[in-house]
N, CA, C and O atoms as a GROMACS GRO file, in nm:
protein
  336
    1MET      N    1  21.790  20.656   5.277
    1MET     CA    2  21.648  20.603   5.181
    1MET      C    3  21.603  20.687   5.134
    1MET      O    4  21.643  20.800   5.162
    2GLN      N    5  21.525  20.671   5.066
    2GLN     CA    6  21.447  20.735   4.973
    2GLN      C    7  21.327  20.735   5.013
    2GLN      O    8  21.295  20.621   5.047
    3VAL      N    9  21.208  20.841   5.029
    3VAL     CA   10  21.086  20.793   5.056
    3VAL      C   11  20.929  20.861   5.012
    3VAL      O   12  20.946  20.972   4.961
    4LYS      N   13  20.824  20.832   5.018
    4LYS     CA   14  20.750  20.907   4.912
    4LYS      C   15  20.683  21.010   5.052
    4LYS      O   16  20.693  20.943   5.155
    5MET      N   17  20.624  21.144   5.079
    5MET     CA   18  20.550  21.164   5.126
    5MET      C   19  20.448  21.240   5.060
    5MET      O   20  20.473  21.355   5.024
    6GLY      N   21  20.323  21.182   5.038
    6GLY     CA   22  20.265  21.262   4.980
    6GLY      C   23  20.274  21.243   4.839
    6GLY      O   24  20.231  21.136   4.798
    7GLU      N   25  20.317  21.315   4.765
    7GLU     CA   26  20.328  21.314   4.606
    7GLU      C   27  20.471  21.366   4.634
    7GLU      O   28  20.545  21.321   4.547
    8ARG      N   29  20.527  21.431   4.707
    8ARG     CA   30  20.681  21.412   4.722
    8ARG      C   31  20.847  21.380   4.787
    8ARG      O   32  20.889  21.388   4.902
    9ILE      N   33  20.905  21.348   4.681
    9ILE     CA   34  21.003  21.226   4.714
    9ILE      C   35  21.125  21.314   4.810
    9ILE      O   36  21.193  21.414   4.786
   10VAL      N   37  21.110  21.200   4.959
   10VAL     CA   38  21.190  21.278   5.014
   10VAL      C   39  21.302  21.181   5.099
   10VAL      O   40  21.260  21.066   5.117
   11LYS      N   41  21.425  21.207   5.149
   11LYS     CA   42  21.490  21.149   5.200
   11LYS      C   43  21.512  21.145   5.374
   11LYS      O   44  21.505  21.244   5.447
   12ALA      N   45  21.541  20.990   5.422
   12ALA     CA   46  21.494  20.980   5.559
   12ALA      C   47  21.540  20.865   5.626
   12ALA      O   48  21.546  20.751   5.579
   13TRP      N   49  21.575  20.904   5.746
   13TRP     CA   50  21.666  20.830   5.815
   13TRP      C   51  21.636  20.751   5.900
   13TRP      O   52  21.524  20.799   5.915
   14GLN      N   53  21.639  20.622   6.013
   14GLN     CA   54  21.550  20.590   6.152
   14GLN      C   55  21.703  20.600   6.216
   14GLN      O   56  21.809  20.556   6.172
   15VAL      N   57  21.667  20.682   6.348
   15VAL     CA   58  21.776  20.704   6.379
   15VAL      C   59  21.799  20.611   6.475
   15VAL      O   60  21.705  20.565   6.540
   16LYS      N   61  21.957  20.562   6.497
   16LYS     CA   62  21.982  20.423   6.547
   16LYS      C   63  22.088  20.404   6.511
   16LYS      O   64  22.114  20.442   6.397
   17HIS      N   65  22.238  20.310   6.622
   17HIS     CA   66  22.318  20.349   6.641
   17HIS      C   67  22.370  20.199   6.537
   17HIS      O   68  22.329  20.088   6.570
   18ASP      N   69  22.450  20.214   6.431
   18ASP     CA   70  22.464  20.107   6.319
   18ASP      C   71  22.592  20.134   6.264
   18ASP      O   72  22.618  20.238   6.204
   19GLU      N   73  22.704  20.003   6.290
   19GLU     CA   74  22.764  20.012   6.215
   19GLU      C   75  22.823  20.076   6.118
   19GLU      O   76  22.933  20.131   6.119
   20ALA      N   77  22.724  20.063   6.012
   20ALA     CA   78  22.726  20.050   5.888
   20ALA      C   79  22.765  20.246   5.822
   20ALA      O   80  22.746  20.350   5.884
   21PRO      N   81  22.811  20.232   5.708
   21PRO     CA   82  22.797  20.420   5.691
   21PRO      C   83  22.688  20.478   5.680
   21PRO      O   84  22.589  20.427   5.628
   22LEU      N   85  22.691  20.584   5.724
   22LEU     CA   86  22.580  20.695   5.671
   22LEU      C   87  22.591  20.727   5.588
   22LEU      O   88  22.690  20.744   5.518
   23GLU      N   89  22.432  20.755   5.567
   23GLU     CA   90  22.410  20.827   5.387
   23GLU      C   91  22.504  20.912   5.448
   23GLU      O   92  22.559  20.908   5.559
   24GLU      N   93  22.515  21.008   5.330
   24GLU     CA   94  22.622  21.169   5.314
   24GLU      C   95  22.506  21.243   5.388
   24GLU      O   96  22.540  21.280   5.501
   25TRP      N   97  22.397  21.270   5.357
   25TRP     CA   98  22.351  21.383   5.395
   25TRP      C   99  22.341  21.360   5.594
   25TRP      O  100  22.334  21.466   5.657
   26VAL      N  101  22.340  21.266   5.651
   26VAL     CA  102  22.321  21.206   5.771
   26VAL      C  103  22.460  21.234   5.843
   26VAL      O  104  22.472  21.308   5.941
   27GLN      N  105  22.559  21.168   5.784
   27GLN     CA  106  22.708  21.230   5.801
   27GLN      C  107  22.680  21.340   5.819
   27GLN      O  108  22.633  21.376   5.927
   28HIS      N  109  22.702  21.430   5.712
   28HIS     CA  110  22.726  21.580   5.746
   28HIS      C  111  22.648  21.590   5.858
   28HIS      O  112  22.730  21.574   5.948
   29LEU      N  113  22.510  21.612   5.923
   29LEU     CA  114  22.440  21.663   6.015
   29LEU      C  115  22.565  21.627   6.086
   29LEU      O  116  22.627  21.722   6.136
   30PHE      N  117  22.614  21.505   6.101
   30PHE     CA  118  22.762  21.515   6.235
   30PHE      C  119  22.860  21.540   6.216
   30PHE      O  120  22.935  21.548   6.314
   31ASP      N  121  22.898  21.557   6.119
   31ASP     CA  122  23.035  21.631   6.083
   31ASP      C  123  23.056  21.788   6.083
   31ASP      O  124  23.150  21.860   6.048
   32GLN      N  125  22.936  21.810   6.135
   32GLN     CA  126  22.874  21.965   6.118
   32GLN      C  127  22.828  22.001   6.251
   32GLN      O  128  22.797  22.116   6.282
   33LYS      N  129  22.824  21.892   6.335
   33LYS     CA  130  22.760  21.900   6.503
   33LYS      C  131  22.662  21.977   6.486
   33LYS      O  132  22.655  22.092   6.528
   34ILE      N  133  22.555  21.900   6.403
   34ILE     CA  134  22.426  21.966   6.388
   34ILE      C  135  22.343  21.875   6.423
   34ILE      O  136  22.226  21.907   6.442
   35CYS      N  137  22.393  21.724   6.442
   35CYS     CA  138  22.311  21.646   6.566
   35CYS      C  139  22.454  21.601   6.624
   35CYS      O  140  22.565  21.608   6.571
   36PHE      N  141  22.414  21.550   6.757
   36PHE     CA  142  22.511  21.474   6.802
   36PHE      C  143  22.398  21.349   6.896
   36PHE      O  144  22.276  21.332   6.901
   37TRP      N  145  22.530  21.278   6.964
   37TRP     CA  146  22.425  21.194   7.062
   37TRP      C  147  22.470  21.224   7.190
   37TRP      O  148  22.585  21.248   7.226
   38ASN      N  149  22.357  21.220   7.263
   38ASN     CA  150  22.343  21.308   7.445
   38ASN      C  151  22.422  21.195   7.501
   38ASN      O  152  22.401  21.076   7.474
   39PRO      N  153  22.517  21.245   7.585
   39PRO     CA  154  22.626  21.209   7.624
   39PRO      C  155  22.573  21.146   7.775
   39PRO      O  156  22.638  21.069   7.847
   40ARG      N  157  22.464  21.191   7.797
   40ARG     CA  158  22.423  21.148   7.932
   40ARG      C  159  22.310  21.062   7.902
   40ARG      O  160  22.270  21.004   8.003
   41ASP      N  161  22.244  21.035   7.796
   41ASP     CA  162  22.168  20.916   7.743
   41ASP      C  163  22.181  20.870   7.581
   41ASP      O  164  22.115  20.925   7.493
   42ASN      N  165  22.246  20.796   7.563
   42ASN     CA  166  22.291  20.720   7.418
   42ASN      C  167  22.166  20.666   7.311
   42ASN      O  168  22.178  20.601   7.207
   43GLU      N  169  22.061  20.709   7.367
   43GLU     CA  170  21.912  20.645   7.322
   43GLU      C  171  21.856  20.784   7.245
   43GLU      O  172  21.786  20.760   7.146
   44GLN      N  173  21.882  20.959   7.283
   44GLN     CA  174  21.908  21.010   7.230
   44GLN      C  175  21.981  21.109   7.101
   44GLN      O  176  22.099  21.104   7.066
   45LEU      N  177  21.919  21.162   7.067
   45LEU     CA  178  22.018  21.232   6.929
   45LEU      C  179  21.981  21.379   6.914
   45LEU      O  180  21.872  21.396   6.860
   46ARG      N  181  22.038  21.475   6.946
   46ARG     CA  182  22.074  21.589   7.039
   46ARG      C  183  22.031  21.688   6.878
   46ARG      O  184  22.042  21.651   6.761
   47PHE      N  185  21.995  21.781   6.917
   47PHE     CA  186  22.042  21.894   6.778
   47PHE      C  187  22.101  22.041   6.823
   47PHE      O  188  22.075  22.097   6.930
   48SER      N  189  22.179  22.087   6.728
   48SER     CA  190  22.205  22.181   6.783
   48SER      C  191  22.118  22.303   6.790
   48SER      O  192  22.015  22.290   6.722
   49LEU      N  193  22.130  22.429   6.857
   49LEU     CA  194  22.018  22.563   6.912
   49LEU      C  195  22.033  22.565   6.786
   49LEU      O  196  21.943  22.482   6.772
   50MET      N  197  22.063  22.584   6.686
   50MET     CA  198  22.016  22.635   6.535
   50MET      C  199  21.853  22.521   6.519
   50MET      O  200  21.737  22.562   6.526
   51PHE      N  201  21.875  22.447   6.509
   51PHE     CA  202  21.787  22.350   6.471
   51PHE      C  203  21.630  22.314   6.600
   51PHE      O  204  21.509  22.296   6.587
   52GLY      N  205  21.725  22.319   6.709
   52GLY     CA  206  21.666  22.287   6.847
   52GLY      C  207  21.608  22.103   6.868
   52GLY      O  208  21.597  22.015   6.783
   53GLY      N  209  21.590  22.102   6.969
   53GLY     CA  210  21.483  21.943   6.934
   53GLY      C  211  21.567  21.837   6.950
   53GLY      O  212  21.688  21.858   6.939
   54ALA      N  213  21.514  21.685   6.983
   54ALA     CA  214  21.569  21.624   6.990
   54ALA      C  215  21.509  21.509   6.917
   54ALA      O  216  21.402  21.537   6.864
   55ALA      N  217  21.568  21.331   6.892
   55ALA     CA  218  21.496  21.254   6.853
   55ALA      C  219  21.532  21.112   6.903
   55ALA      O  220  21.653  21.099   6.925
   56ARG      N  221  21.480  21.037   6.918
   56ARG     CA  222  21.491  20.873   7.016
   56ARG      C  223  21.484  20.769   6.911
   56ARG      O  224  21.402  20.770   6.820
   57LEU      N  225  21.610  20.644   6.935
   57LEU     CA  226  21.603  20.564   6.896
   57LEU      C  227  21.466  20.519   6.843
   57LEU      O  228  21.360  20.531   6.904
   58GLY      N  229  21.486  20.457   6.700
   58GLY     CA  230  21.331  20.386   6.586
   58GLY      C  231  21.288  20.565   6.562
   58GLY      O  232  21.216  20.567   6.462
   59ASP      N  233  21.304  20.695   6.613
   59ASP     CA  234  21.252  20.816   6.551
   59ASP      C  235  21.276  20.807   6.397
   59ASP      O  236  21.351  20.715   6.365
   60TYR      N  237  21.237  20.868   6.314
   60TYR     CA  238  21.280  20.913   6.152
   60TYR      C  239  21.342  21.072   6.127
   60TYR      O  240  21.268  21.170   6.121
   61LEU      N  241  21.477  21.078   6.114
   61LEU     CA  242  21.490  21.178   6.068
   61LEU      C  243  21.405  21.170   5.968
   61LEU      O  244  21.370  21.057   5.933
   62ILE      N  245  21.343  21.307   5.887
   62ILE     CA  246  21.274  21.355   5.742
   62ILE      C  247  21.375  21.470   5.686
   62ILE      O  248  21.379  21.583   5.736
   63TYR      N  249  21.448  21.434   5.589
   63TYR     CA  250  21.518  21.570   5.508
   63TYR      C  251  21.443  21.636   5.374
   63TYR      O  252  21.409  21.584   5.267
   64LEU      N  253  21.434  21.738   5.412
   64LEU     CA  254  21.286  21.852   5.342
   64LEU      C  255  21.386  21.941   5.288
   64LEU      O  256  21.332  22.020   5.210
   65GLY      N  257  21.551  21.964   5.304
   65GLY     CA  258  21.580  22.091   5.225
   65GLY      C  259  21.786  22.086   5.335
   65GLY      O  260  21.859  22.008   5.395
   66LYS      N  261  21.780  22.203   5.299
   66LYS     CA  262  21.927  22.226   5.380
   66LYS      C  263  21.924  22.233   5.526
   66LYS      O  264  21.987  22.165   5.606
   67SER      N  265  21.828  22.337   5.548
   67SER     CA  266  21.814  22.381   5.713
   67SER      C  267  21.624  22.339   5.747
   67SER      O  268  21.537  22.412   5.796
   68ASP      N  269  21.617  22.222   5.707
   68ASP     CA  270  21.476  22.150   5.710
   68ASP      C  271  21.479  22.012   5.713
   68ASP      O  272  21.483  21.918   5.634
   69ILE      N  273  21.478  22.043   5.884
   69ILE     CA  274  21.466  21.836   5.893
   69ILE      C  275  21.372  21.824   5.968
   69ILE      O  276  21.339  21.934   6.014
   70LYS      N  277  21.299  21.722   6.012
   70LYS     CA  278  21.172  21.717   6.089
   70LYS      C  279  21.221  21.537   6.110
   70LYS      O  280  21.279  21.456   6.038
   71VAL      N  281  21.145  21.529   6.287
   71VAL     CA  282  21.178  21.441   6.315
   71VAL      C  283  20.996  21.368   6.349
   71VAL      O  284  20.896  21.437   6.369
   72ILE      N  285  21.003  21.231   6.347
   72ILE     CA  286  20.863  21.218   6.270
   72ILE      C  287  20.886  21.052   6.380
   72ILE      O  288  20.982  20.975   6.368
   73SER      N  289  20.768  21.035   6.481
   73SER     CA  290  20.801  20.905   6.508
   73SER      C  291  20.793  20.777   6.477
   73SER      O  292  20.698  20.794   6.400
   74GLU      N  293  20.814  20.652   6.472
   74GLU     CA  294  20.802  20.548   6.396
   74GLU      C  295  20.645  20.497   6.340
   74GLU      O  296  20.606  20.431   6.244
   75LYS      N  297  20.588  20.558   6.442
   75LYS     CA  298  20.444  20.520   6.407
   75LYS      C  299  20.360  20.621   6.311
   75LYS      O  300  20.280  20.612   6.219
   76ARG      N  301  20.409  20.698   6.368
   76ARG     CA  302  20.358  20.834   6.249
   76ARG      C  303  20.426  20.811   6.091
   76ARG      O  304  20.359  20.844   5.993
   77PHE      N  305  20.569  20.751   6.073
   77PHE     CA  306  20.624  20.730   5.982
   77PHE      C  307  20.541  20.609   5.871
   77PHE      O  308  20.534  20.598   5.749
   78ASN      N  309  20.495  20.542   5.973
   78ASN     CA  310  20.460  20.399   5.941
   78ASN      C  311  20.324  20.404   5.812
   78ASN      O  312  20.329  20.359   5.697
   79LYS      N  313  20.189  20.485   5.892
   79LYS     CA  314  20.137  20.552   5.847
   79LYS      C  315  20.134  20.698   5.696
   79LYS      O  316  20.038  20.703   5.619
   80GLU      N  317  20.221  20.769   5.687
   80GLU     CA  318  20.201  20.875   5.642
   80GLU      C  319  20.346  20.826   5.518
   80GLU      O  320  20.331  20.833   5.395
   81PHE      N  321  20.440  20.791   5.567
   81PHE     CA  322  20.564  20.771   5.449
   81PHE      C  323  20.586  20.613   5.366
   81PHE      O  324  20.599  20.505   5.422
   82THR      N  325  20.587  20.640   5.209
   82THR     CA  326  20.620  20.482   5.181
   82THR      C  327  20.828  20.501   5.117
   82THR      O  328  20.902  20.576   5.053
   83ILE      N  329  20.828  20.381   5.188
   83ILE     CA  330  20.944  20.362   5.138
   83ILE      C  331  21.012  20.327   4.981
   83ILE      O  332  20.954  20.252   4.902
   84LEU      N  333  21.129  20.386   4.953
   84LEU     CA  334  21.103  20.369   4.784
   84LEU      C  335  21.178  20.273   4.786
   84LEU      O  336  21.202  20.211   4.682
   0.00000   0.00000   0.00000
């Protein structure tokens, strides 16, 4: 989905287990093993060492560019972003 962050338009995805096809940029993250579901905790999305970190179900991934992905809590997302 596209969202507005201040005056900038960026892509976002709410972390969830979904049967629907993923957006192309999210699918690319999984295909390239940049992110993957934690085998010990299926509510946690992990990132490769290049990006580091993790996200929980309900968090949002904000795609700011090829190598710039941010994890934002749902609470912060609702305060700072507008879905277009």
